[in-house]
C-alpha positions in Angstrom: 12.9 4.3 -15.2 13.3 7.7 -13.7 9.4 8.2 -14.7 8.5 5.0 -12.4 10.6 6.4 -9.4 8.8 9.9 -9.4 5.5 7.9 -9.2 6.9 5.9 -6.8 7.0 9.1 -4.5 3.8 9.9 -4.7 2.3 10.2 -0.9 -0.4 7.3 -1.6 2.8 5.2 -2.7 4.6 6.2 0.1 1.5 6.1 2.9 1.4 2.2 1.1 4.8 1.5 2.0 5.0 2.8 5.0 1.9 1.1 6.3 2.6 -2.4 5.0 6.3 -2.1 6.6 4.8 -0.6 9.8 2.2 -3.6 10.1 4.9 -6.4 9.1 6.9 -5.6 11.6 4.1 -5.2 14.1 2.9 -9.0 12.6 6.8 -10.1 13.1 7.6 -8.9 16.7 3.8 -10.3 17.5 2.1 -7.3 18.4 -0.6 -8.2 16.0 -1.5 -11.3 14.5 -0.9 -12.8 11.1 -4.7 -12.5 10.5 -5.1 -9.1 11.8 -2.4 -8.2 9.5 -3.7 -10.1 6.2 -6.8 -8.2 6.7 -5.2 -5.1 7.0 -2.5 -5.3 4.3 -5.3 -6.4 1.7 -7.7 -3.3 2.7 -4.6 -0.9 2.0 -3.4 -2.7 -1.2 -6.7 -2.8 -2.3 -7.5 0.8 -2.0 -4.3 1.8 -3.5 -5.0 -0.2 -6.9 -8.5 0.5 -6.9 -7.7 4.3 -6.6 -4.7 3.9 -9.5 -7.4 2.0 -11.7 -9.8 4.7 -11.3 -7.3 7.3 -12.3 -6.3 5.3 -15.2 -9.7 4.6 -16.4 -10.5 8.9 -15.9 -7.5 9.6 -18.1 -8.7 7.5 -21.2 
């Protein structure tokens, strides 16, 4: 559990969480449309998990 928390605090994780929160907030208050949020969120999440998968492949 402690190891998972330490990994969560890495820079990429923090950026992903912050970007998700900011764009979700902007979508909720109506600054950006839901479709725009979906595109941005999908791009950020795909990049995050893509780099994590690549990192795991390199370790093996």
